C-alpha positions in Angstrom: 4.3 -7.9 8.5 5.6 -9.1 11.8 5.2 -12.7 12.8 5.1 -13.6 16.5 6.2 -17.2 16.2 7.9 -19.5 18.7 8.8 -23.2 18.8 8.3 -25.3 21.9 9.6 -28.7 22.8 9.6 -31.1 25.8 13.2 -32.2 25.8 14.8 -35.1 27.8 17.9 -34.6 29.9 20.0 -36.1 27.1 18.4 -33.8 24.4 18.5 -30.6 26.4 22.1 -29.6 25.4 21.2 -30.1 21.8 18.3 -27.7 21.9 20.3 -25.2 24.0 23.0 -25.2 21.3 20.3 -23.9 18.9 19.0 -21.2 21.1 16.2 -22.8 23.0 15.7 -21.6 26.6 14.3 -23.7 29.5 10.9 -22.6 30.6 10.5 -25.2 33.4 11.6 -28.6 34.6 9.0 -31.3 34.6 8.5 -34.8 36.1 6.5 -37.0 33.7 5.3 -40.6 34.0 5.6 -43.1 31.1 4.5 -46.7 31.5 5.0 -46.6 35.2 8.5 -45.0 35.2 9.1 -41.3 36.1 11.4 -39.1 34.0 12.6 -35.6 34.2 12.3 -33.5 31.1 12.3 -29.8 30.3 9.8 -27.6 28.6 11.8 -25.4 26.3 11.0 -22.4 24.0 12.7 -20.8 21.0 11.7 -17.4 19.8 13.4 -16.4 16.5 15.0 -12.9 16.5 13.7 -10.8 13.6 
């Protein structure tokens, strides 16, 4: 049985190095609004190697 699973996360600039350390790859950079302030974050993906 083969599982095609992946994990995704929207990581802040501060959290990005943490996720990279554990094998996540950046899919795209995003600009998001929260309570009237704009922030850059990163859509990231991890695909386990089986």
